[in-house]
N, C-alpha and C positions, 0 to 999 in steps of 0.2 A: 583805731588810734595809733600812729606809729611814732616813736621817740627815737633820738640819737643816744646811743648807749655811751656811758664814760668808761674809758680804757686808759690804763697808765701804760703807754706806749708810744712809740715814735711814728714812723711809717706802718700802717697796717700790713703792708705787703712784705715788710722785714720782720715780722713778728715771731715767727718761727725759727728764723736764723739767731734772732736776739735771745729768743728762749734758749736755745741749745747752749749759746755762748755762756750764759749765765749758768745753767746745768753743769757743764764742765768744769766751771770755775769753782762751783761749791762742792763737788763731788770728785776727788782726785781720782777715782777708779774709773771715771769715764773720759773719753775723748771723742772727737768727731772727725770725719774726712775732711781734708783740706783740697778743695778743688773747684769745679765748676759750681757756680751759684745754686743751680737747681739741685743739686746732691747735698740732701741733709740727712746724714746718717751717723747716729751714735754708736760708739764701739766701747766694748770692755778693754781697759788698757792693758790687760794681761791677756792678750790674745794667744790661745794655745791651738795649734791645728793638729794636734795628734788626739782630737776628741771630736765628735759631731758637732758642729755648729747649730745654734738654734736662733732663728731670725724671725722676728714679728715687725709689725708696724701698720701704717695705715694713716688717714688723716689726722692732723694736729687738732687741737682743742681738747683732748681728752686726758690732758696731763693729771697724774704722772704717766700714765699710758702714753705711748710704749716704752719711750727713752728711760722712764724711772726705774725700768725693771731689767735695763742691763746690767749684766755684773757676773762674775764668777757664779756658777749655780743656778743661773737663771738664762736670760737672753745673752747670745753673744754680740747682737747688733740690732738696732731699732731703725727702721726706715721712716722717716717723717715727711709726709705729705703736707702742703698747705692747709690751713684750717678746713676741716671736714672734707677734704679732697685726697682721694687716693694719691699715693706716690707714684712718680712716673717710672717707667721700667728701666731708665738709666740709671736712677738712684739704688733700685732695688739690685741690679747687676752689680753696681759698685760695692754695696754692702757684701753681697755674696763672694765677690772676688776677693774683699778684704779680709774675711773670716773664715773661709773655707778651706779645709786641707782634704787630705786624701780621704778622710772617712766621710766627708760629705756634709750636708747642711739639710736642716728640716725647717721650712716656711709654714708658720702658723699664721693662718689668715683668717678674719673675721668674715662672715657670709654676707658681704656686700658686692654687687656685680662689678664695681669699679676695682676693688681690692682683688677680686677673684680674677679679671681679666689682666690687670698689670702684674700681680704676681705670677699668674700662669704664664703670661708671655715671658716674663723674666727667667723663670724655671726653665722653659724650653730653651731659649737663648743659652743659659748656664750648661744645659746639658749638651747641647752642641759645642761646647767650648771645653767639655770633658769633666764637668763637674757632677758629683753625685748630688741628687736632689730630691727630696720628698715634700709634698704638702699636705697638710690637714687643716681642712675647713671647719671653723666652729661657728655653730648656730644655736646658740643656748637660749633664744628668745622664746618665752612662753606666754606672749601676750594675746596671739591671734590663734582663734579657734579654728579647727578644720572646716572648711579647705584654707590653708594657711597664706593664701595670697599668692601672687607670681613669684615674688622675690624670695619666699620662704622665710625661715626663722634667721632673724639678724644674729649676728655676733655682738655680744654684749660683756658685762663685767666677768663672767664666768671665764671668759677667755685668758683671764690673768691667772687662775687656777690651773689652766692648761700650761699655761707658760712655765711656772713653777714645776709642774710635774715633769715637763719634758726637759727643762734645764737641768733637773737633778738627775734625770736617767743619763742625759749626756754625760754630764759631770762624773756619773759613775763608771763611764767607760763602755756603755752599752753601743753595739752597732747602730748604724743608721735605720735599719728596718725594725729593731726593736723600740728605739726611740720614737719613732713615728707611730708604732704599735700603741705604745703607752699614752700618747699624745692623744691618739684618736679615741682611745678607749675612754680617757679622761674627758674628752669632749662631749662623748655621749652620756655620760653620767652626770652631767651639770645642767640644770635649767635657772633662767634668770627672768624676773620681771621688774620693771620700773615704774614709779609714780612721779610727778612732778607738780609743783605749784605755781610755775613761771615758765616761759620760754628762755632760751638763752640768747645773748647780745653778740652777733658777729663783729669781729673788730671792723671799723670804718662804715659799717652798714646801720641803717634803720631798722628798729625791732618793732613787730606788732605784737601786742599783748593780746593774743587772740583768745586766751582764757578769760580775761576780764576777772572782775572781784568775785570772790566768794566761789571760784571754781578751782578743780584741779583736774590732772590727765591721768588716765591710767594706761599702761601699757606702751608708753612711747618709747621712740629710739633714742640713740644717743648722740644725734645730729639735729635735734631740735624737730624733727619730722612729727607730724600729729599722731596721738596714740590711738588705741583701740576705742576709748571712750572719753568723754568729759563730763563730770560729775560735779555735783556740789562738794564743797570742801567738807572733809570728814576728820573725824579724831584718829589718830594714828592707829588705835587698837582695832577697829574695823578695816582700816587699809591693810594693816599687816595680814589679817585673817584672809583678806580676799586674795592679796598677793600669793599666800602660802596655798591656798585653795586651787589656784590657777596652775601653780606649778606643780602639785601634786595630785593635780586631777587624774582620777582612773579613766576617765572617758577620752582624754586627749592623749594620755601617755607618752608625755614628753620626756620623762626620766624614769628608769626602771626603780622607783623607791616605793617600798612597800612598808606596811607596820613592821617594826623590829629592825630596819635596816639602820645602818650606821651612816651619819653624815657629817659634812663640814659646811659652815655657813658663812657667806660674805655679805655684810650689810655694807654698801657702797654709796657714798655721797655723790651727787651730781654736779658738785661746784661750789654751791652756795647755801649748802645745808651745814649748821653749825654741827660741831661734834656732840654737843648736848642732845640735839635732835636724833643724831645717828645712834647714840647710847640708848636713847629712849626706845628707838625701833628694835635694837638688839635685845633691850630688856623684855620687849613684848613678844619677839619672834622665837627665842629659844624655848621659853616655857609653851608655847603653843605647839612647836614642832614636838615636845616630849609628851605632853600630856594629850592634845587634842589628836596628834597624828602617830603618837606610838612610835617615834625616832630616838635613837641615840644620837646625840650631839657632841662629837668627838673635838671639834675645833670651831671657833669663832673669830672671824676677822672682822673688825669695824675700822672704817675710815674712808679715804677717797682714794680709789684705786682706778676707776675709769669715769671721768666726768664728761660733761658736755659745756665747756666752759663755765658760765655763771649761771647755770640752771638751779633753782632750787628743787629739791627732791632726792630720791634715795632708789636704789634697786636692792633686791635681794636675790642672792645666788645660793642655790642648794645643791652640793654635789654629794653623791653616794660614794662611801669611803670604803677601802680596806685596807689591809696591812702594807700593800705596796703604796697605794696613793698616800696614805698617812705618812709612810717613811719619806717618799718625796717631798711632802709639803713640809716636813721638819728637818729635810736635810739642810746644812748651812748654805748661805748665799751672800754675797756682797753687794746685790741689787740695792740701790738705796732707798727705795720706797717700798720694798718688802718689809713687813714688820718684824726686822731685826737691827742689830748694830751695824755700822759701816766702819771698816778699818783700811788703812793703806796709806802709802805715801803719796806725794803728789806727782805724778809724772808729766810730760808734756801734754798739751791739751790737744794737739793738732798731729795727725798723720797723713802726710801727703801720699796720695796713690794716684796711679795712671787715671787719666780722665778717659771715660768710655769713647770710643771712636765717633759715635753719634753727636756727642757734646763737643768735641774739639773739631769736628770736621771744618766748621767756618774759620778757625783760626789757622788752619794748616793750609788751606787751599785758597786760591783767588777766586774772585767774583766769578759766576756762571752766566750773568746778565749779558746778553747779547749787546754790541755798541749800537746796532740799528736793529728795530724791530720790525717784523714782517707784519702784513694785515692781520694775521691770526695773533700775533704778538700784541698789537695794540689793543685788539678785542679783548683779549685774556685780561691784561693789564687794567683796563677800564672796568671790566666786569668784577674782578678780584677786590680792586679799590672800592668799587661802589657797595659791594656786598659788605666788606670788612668795616667801612665807615658806618653803614647802617646800623651793625651790631653795636659797635663802639657808642653810638648815639643813643641807644636804648638801654644801657648798662642799668640804669637804676631802676627802669620800668620792669626789666627782667627779674631783677633782684626781689622787687616788690612781689611781682607775681609768684615767683617761686617760694617767697615766704609764706605764702598762704596755704601751699601744699607740700612743701619740703623744708629744706635747710637755709634757702634764701640766698644761695651764692651762685645761682646759674647765670646771672648778668657778669658778676665778676669774673667768673671761669671763661666764658665766652669772650670778655672783653680782652683778656690776656692772650687769647688764641688769636682775636682779630688783630690787636696791636702788634703781635709778633710777624703775623703774615704780612702786614704792611711795610714794616721794618725789613724782613726778609726780602721781599720782592724787589724792593729798591737796590739791592746788592747782588742777590744770589739766584733768584729765579730765571731758568732757561726758558723767557717767554716765548720763544718762537716754536719751542717743543712743547705741546700740550701735554703730553702724557708725563714728562718729566716735571713739569711744572706743578701738575697735580701732585706727583710723588714727593717734591718739595713743601707742599702745603702740608701734607700729613707729617712730614718730620717736624715743621715748625709748631704744628698743633700738639703733637705727643711731646715736644721738649717743653713746653711752658704751661700747657693746661692741667695734665694729670687727671685723677679721678676717672669716674665713669665716661663721662662725655669726651675727655681727653684721648682713651684708648678707643673709644668707639668710632671718633672722627677719623683718628688715625687708620683704623681699619677701613673705614669709608674710602679714604682716599688711595690707600694701597691697592684694595680691589679695583677701584677706578681705573689707576695706573695700569694693573696688570691687563686690563681689559682693552683699554686703549693701545697697549703695546703691542697686542695680538695683531692689529692692523698695521701699524707702523705707518700711518699717512702722512704727508707733509702738512696736510690742511683736515682737522677732524671736522666733519660735517654732523648734522643734527642727528642723524641716525646713530653715529658712533657714540654722541654724548648720551642719548637716550639708553643704548646698551650698557654703557659703563655705570649709569646710575641703577639699572636694574641689577648688576654685578655687585654694586656696592651694598644694596639692600638686602641681597641674597647672603652676602658676608656677615652684614650685622646681625642678620637674625641667627645663621648659623653659630656664631661664637658668642652671641650675646643670649640666646635662648629665647627671644622676645618674637611676637608675631603681631598682625594686625589685631587692634583691640586690646592690646596688653597695656595701654596707655603709656608708650615710650614714643621717642622720636619717629619711630616707623609709621606712627599714625599719621605723621606728617609727610614723610616720604613716599611712602606707597600711594596715596592720593597723587602726590606731585608727579610721580612716574606715570600713573594712569592718564593724567591731563597731557602730559608730554607727548605720549602715544598716541591719543587723541588728535593732538595738534599735528602731529607728523602726518598723520593720516589725512587729515583735511588739507595739508599743504600739498601733499602728493596728488591728491584729488584735483585741487585747484591748478597745479603746475599741468597735469595731463589735460584738464580741461581748457587751460589757456592754449596749449599747442594745437589741441583738436579745433579750437575756434579760430586761431591764427590760419590752419592750413584751408580750412572752410572759406574764410573771407579772402585768402589769396589763391583759391583754386588749386592748392596743391593735392597731389594724388596719394601721396604718402603720408598718413595722418599719424604715424609713429616715429617720423625722422626727427 
């Protein structure tokens, strides 16, 4: 059964921007970059470039993460993607440029493919511009027993503890290599597992209550994706016992915590869990860690740190502690949602910055669309328009299907890309040049889609462009299109790490490439046979002319 969720917002597409505007009005120590609409970057108002900048981010919907942890002593900037969608490369680059000085910056990235690809590509671009950049990947998920699946351990609420350690290390004046080393060490010391009583409701979309009455989910992610198991609803005491056993299991060895270790604990609400229930979970967790697992609990943080919109449930994070980690966690910070007070006068809430070239290109240049289309140009226009409209028309179906296995936003993400392609094609695509048109499609997709699919489709188009450009033919024939498709598939597999059978879009692209190859072979046989038959019928002596 699906139902329409109730949300206090205007246009769901503007929800992230509206959230940021409310955030900076509420907390004077924060402001945001004022520029191209796709750039959603929250900054610390007192930007100091004489220390290492610490940047994180990801899809929105996890508030207060990540923007709520921007502030002196914690994050220098947070890059906000659309809801449950990785931020685009342009936004990440804008954030890096805004806060990074000679000492460089550390990017803290949760272990999701889209985040890794987008932050990774932005890091490489920033390095080419002369910035010092290091990346630490956080995968604190302890829900999946070995083998842990293709995607590996997901980044969950334990990431916030890594933010705090890294931010305090940077504030102490450590060089980039040392800040990165402390963050990486902290990421290896923390494990997290979540439980949920409901799925979340994405803005503007239908929500399927896949759990049903009397059920709960163990080991789910923070995007509403299915967990490790669905079980009958249990009291909190056995639930906490199961979660702690999973995180501290000697068989899986997710974290190097043994009896006698010192630990810090984070009880994190997923968005719709009352503080009463979170405190009940805390009250069950600490004695179990002390008595049943023989651990010394040094710090307990209870509240909503990394949510999943309006999901009912909580997660538990356990981090092995030492004197350095405790000192970093206790260090002062002005980040508004770390559990300390917030001080400061109200500065301007907007900081104008240069818009990245890829965002401003269409404002600065004239139309690339030719006045008169060639035969190939007309074919390309018709094919692109038909494909884009087909995607636009099945947006809701794609969301519904994706909601059964993922976070339910596939249709909305593809819709944004298809709509941008149709709009840009009318003004900017050089349709008489097939290679350049494919390149522009990649730019359109990267600009508006974000997330895993956005960067993957961008890589797809860039690889096809490079292959088509090798031949530089005025008219691209079937053979060249097939070769370009093969090059795109190879590039996606190389950068994304997926192969056939991994349940990714490659499972559709690889068979498509095989079928295209078979069709081409049949086409060549048909043409050859037609020529032979024609020569035989006309008495020609040269069968191959």
